C-alpha positions as CSV (number, residue, x, y, z in Angstrom):
1,M,233.9,152.1,150.3
2,F,235.2,155.6,149.8
3,R,238.7,156.9,150.1
4,E,239.4,159.0,153.2
5,V,240.6,162.5,152.7
6,S,244.0,163.3,154.3
7,F,246.3,166.2,154.4
8,E,249.8,167.0,155.7
9,V,250.8,169.6,158.3
10,N,254.6,170.2,158.6
11,G,255.2,166.9,156.9
12,E,252.9,164.8,159.2
13,A,250.0,163.0,157.5
14,L,246.6,163.6,159.2
15,T,243.1,162.3,158.5
16,P,240.1,164.4,159.3
17,D,237.2,162.3,160.6
18,A,233.6,162.9,159.9
19,S,232.9,163.1,163.6
20,G,235.1,166.2,163.8
21,A,238.1,164.5,165.4
22,L,241.5,164.4,163.7
23,W,243.4,161.1,163.4
24,W,247.2,161.0,163.3
25,S,247.8,157.4,162.3
26,A,251.6,157.3,162.6
27,E,251.3,158.2,166.3
28,R,248.0,156.4,166.9
29,T,246.8,159.8,168.2
30,L,243.2,161.1,168.2
31,I,242.6,164.8,168.6
32,F,239.5,166.6,169.7
33,A,238.8,170.3,170.0
34,D,236.3,172.3,171.9
35,I,234.2,169.5,173.3
36,H,232.4,171.9,175.7
37,F,230.9,169.3,178.1
38,E,228.0,170.7,180.1
39,K,227.3,173.7,177.9
40,G,223.6,173.0,178.2
41,S,223.6,173.1,182.0
42,S,225.7,176.3,181.9
43,Y,223.0,178.0,179.7
44,A,220.3,176.7,182.0
45,R,221.8,178.5,184.9
46,R,221.4,181.7,183.0
47,G,217.8,181.0,182.1
48,A,218.3,179.6,178.6
49,L,216.6,176.3,178.9
50,L,218.0,173.7,176.4
51,P,217.4,170.0,176.3
52,P,220.0,168.7,178.9
53,Y,221.4,166.0,176.6
54,D,224.5,167.7,175.0
55,T,227.0,165.9,177.2
56,R,225.4,162.6,176.7
57,T,225.3,163.1,172.9
58,T,228.9,164.4,172.7
59,L,230.2,161.6,174.9
60,A,228.5,158.9,172.7
61,R,230.1,160.4,169.6
62,L,233.5,160.6,171.2
63,T,233.2,157.0,172.4
64,D,232.2,155.8,168.9
65,V,235.2,157.4,167.2
66,M,237.5,156.0,169.8
67,I,236.2,152.5,169.3
68,E,236.7,152.9,165.6
69,R,240.2,154.4,165.6
70,K,241.5,152.6,168.8
71,P,244.0,155.4,169.7
72,A,247.0,154.9,172.0
73,R,246.9,158.6,172.8
74,V,244.1,161.3,172.9
75,I,244.7,165.0,172.9
76,A,241.8,167.3,173.8
77,L,242.7,170.8,172.6
78,G,241.1,172.8,175.3
79,D,237.6,174.0,176.2
80,S,236.8,170.4,176.8
81,F,234.5,171.7,179.6
82,H,232.3,174.7,179.1
83,D,233.3,176.3,182.4
84,E,235.5,175.6,185.4
85,D,232.6,173.9,187.3
86,A,231.3,171.9,184.4
87,A,233.0,168.6,185.3
88,N,231.3,168.7,188.7
89,R,227.9,168.9,186.9
90,L,228.4,165.6,185.1
91,D,225.9,163.0,186.3
92,P,227.4,159.8,187.7
93,P,227.0,157.6,184.6
94,E,228.6,160.3,182.4
95,R,231.4,160.9,184.9
96,S,232.1,157.2,185.1
97,A,232.0,156.7,181.3
98,L,234.4,159.6,180.7
99,R,236.8,158.4,183.4
100,D,236.9,155.0,181.8
101,L,237.7,156.5,178.4
102,V,240.6,158.5,179.9
103,R,242.0,155.4,181.5
104,L,242.1,153.6,178.1
105,T,244.8,155.8,176.6
106,D,247.5,158.3,177.2
107,W,245.1,161.2,177.6
108,I,246.3,164.9,177.4
109,W,244.0,167.7,178.4
110,I,245.2,171.0,176.8
111,E,244.1,174.1,178.9
112,G,241.5,176.3,177.2
113,N,240.0,179.7,177.9
114,H,236.8,178.1,179.2
115,D,238.6,175.5,181.3
116,P,242.0,176.7,182.4
117,K,242.2,174.0,185.0
118,P,240.7,170.7,183.7
119,P,239.7,168.5,186.6
120,G,242.6,166.3,187.9
121,W,240.2,163.6,189.2
122,L,239.3,162.5,185.7
123,G,242.9,161.4,185.1
124,G,245.2,162.1,182.2
125,T,247.8,164.9,181.9
126,V,247.1,168.6,181.8
127,A,249.4,170.9,179.8
128,N,249.3,174.4,178.3
129,E,250.6,172.9,175.0
130,V,252.5,169.9,173.9
131,A,254.9,169.1,171.0
132,I,255.1,165.7,169.4
133,G,257.1,165.0,166.3
134,G,256.6,167.8,163.8
135,L,253.5,169.1,165.5
136,V,252.6,171.4,168.4
137,F,249.2,171.1,170.0
138,R,247.6,174.1,171.7
139,H,244.1,175.6,172.2
140,E,244.3,179.0,170.6
141,P,246.2,179.5,167.3
142,Q,249.1,181.9,167.4
143,R,249.1,184.9,165.1
144,A,252.8,184.4,164.1
145,N,253.6,181.8,161.5
146,Q,253.6,178.5,163.4
147,P,254.7,175.5,161.3
148,G,253.1,172.4,162.7
149,E,250.5,174.1,164.8
150,I,247.3,172.1,165.6
151,A,244.7,174.2,167.3
152,G,241.0,174.7,168.0
153,H,239.2,177.7,169.7
154,L,237.8,179.3,166.6
155,H,235.1,176.6,165.7
156,P,235.5,177.0,161.9
157,C,232.3,176.5,159.9
158,A,231.2,176.8,156.3
159,T,228.0,176.7,154.4
160,V,227.8,174.4,151.3
161,T,225.2,174.4,148.7
162,R,223.8,171.2,147.0
163,R,220.9,171.2,144.5
164,G,219.9,174.7,145.5
165,R,219.8,173.8,149.3
166,S,222.4,175.3,151.7
167,L,223.8,173.3,154.6
168,R,225.9,174.7,157.4
169,R,228.7,172.4,158.2
170,R,231.7,172.3,160.6
171,C,235.0,172.1,158.9
172,F,238.8,171.7,159.3
173,I,241.1,174.3,157.8
174,S,244.7,173.7,156.7
175,D,247.4,175.2,154.5
176,G,250.0,172.6,155.1
177,Y,251.7,174.6,157.8
178,R,249.0,174.6,160.5
179,A,245.5,173.2,161.0
180,I,242.4,174.4,162.9
181,L,239.9,171.8,164.0
182,P,236.1,172.2,164.2
183,S,234.4,172.1,167.5
184,F,233.3,168.7,168.6
185,G,230.6,169.5,171.2
186,A,226.9,169.0,170.4
187,Y,225.9,172.6,171.3
188,T,228.9,174.5,170.0
189,G,228.4,177.0,167.2
190,G,230.7,177.9,164.3
191,L,232.6,180.9,163.0
192,D,232.7,181.7,159.3
193,V,235.9,180.6,157.7
194,R,236.1,184.0,155.9
195,D,235.9,185.9,159.2
196,R,239.0,187.9,159.8
197,A,239.8,185.9,163.0
198,I,240.4,182.9,160.8
199,A,241.3,184.3,157.4
200,S,244.2,186.3,158.9
201,L,245.9,183.1,160.0
202,F,246.1,181.9,156.4
203,P,247.5,184.6,154.2
204,Q,248.0,182.2,151.3
205,S,245.8,179.5,149.7
206,Y,244.3,177.0,152.1
207,L,241.7,174.2,152.0
208,T,238.6,173.6,154.1
209,Y,237.6,170.0,154.9
210,V,233.9,170.0,155.3
211,L,232.1,167.4,157.5
212,G,229.5,165.3,155.7
213,N,227.2,162.7,157.2
214,R,229.6,159.8,156.6
215,R,232.8,161.4,155.2
216,V,234.8,164.5,154.9
217,Y,235.1,166.6,151.7
218,A,238.1,168.8,150.7
219,A,236.8,172.1,149.4
220,G,238.7,175.1,148.0
221,T,238.2,178.6,149.5
222,K,240.8,181.1,148.4
223,A,242.0,178.8,145.7
224,A,238.8,178.8,143.5
225,A,240.0,176.1,141.2
226,Q,240.1,173.5,143.9
227,R,237.6,170.7,143.4
228,F,235.3,169.0,145.9
229,W,235.6,165.3,146.8
230,R,232.3,163.7,145.6
231,N,230.3,160.6,146.6
232,T,226.9,160.4,145.0
233,T,225.6,158.1,147.7
234,D,226.1,160.8,150.4
235,D,223.3,163.4,150.6
236,S,225.8,165.9,152.2
237,Q,227.9,166.0,149.0
238,P,228.5,169.7,148.3
239,S,228.4,171.2,144.9
240,S,229.7,174.7,145.8
241,S,230.7,176.7,148.8
242,D,229.3,179.9,150.1
243,M,230.7,180.9,153.5
244,T,228.4,182.6,156.1
245,T,229.0,184.0,159.5
246,A,227.7,182.1,162.5
247,E,228.4,182.2,166.2
248,T,231.6,183.5,167.7
249,P,233.2,180.9,170.0
């Protein structure tokens, strides 16, 4: 067994999950960002034919982490659906499965730029943002200093190098005052953590928490002396970090 990585934001202890979700144990709250259900079907409408299984894959991963963590509350940090009509394109089994998951918990849909009006028929509560304890949950991070902010939108991603081979991985970012979550959806891209859109939010030292196959690794970026968490049984163990630009969300 390995020790889970954790970090604090505004005094609240949080655990990044290898799935890309964030677990707030004290509140039994599971947080997802940028799920982007039905992105594949949206691209198909524009002639970019992708395998139509992204929603099914994402929903299965979401279900697995909910079974593991058993949350009392779920917060989806916006862009849960790729566009305003995406929920209507869910096939009946997917629609039923998602509705069943929503009914299991106190589910909060945060409005995103892709889905400003999450569908009411799925259940749950819709909000622009919500504050709980020392944290405030919203889709897009604010430019001003926001202690306790938990946000998504930017799809942070890093490239790590192991044994001469580079792997592009989604990651969490936090400096203790705020945190940005990786995108959870199967077809979502990533934005380089050194891109100005992200780096400008963290003027001081911060850490990235890189998703491995079975665990999360804390990796230094601006603070070069930070060390990686290591587990020799995990092939995704990074040995150094070299950030590269990918897709803008």
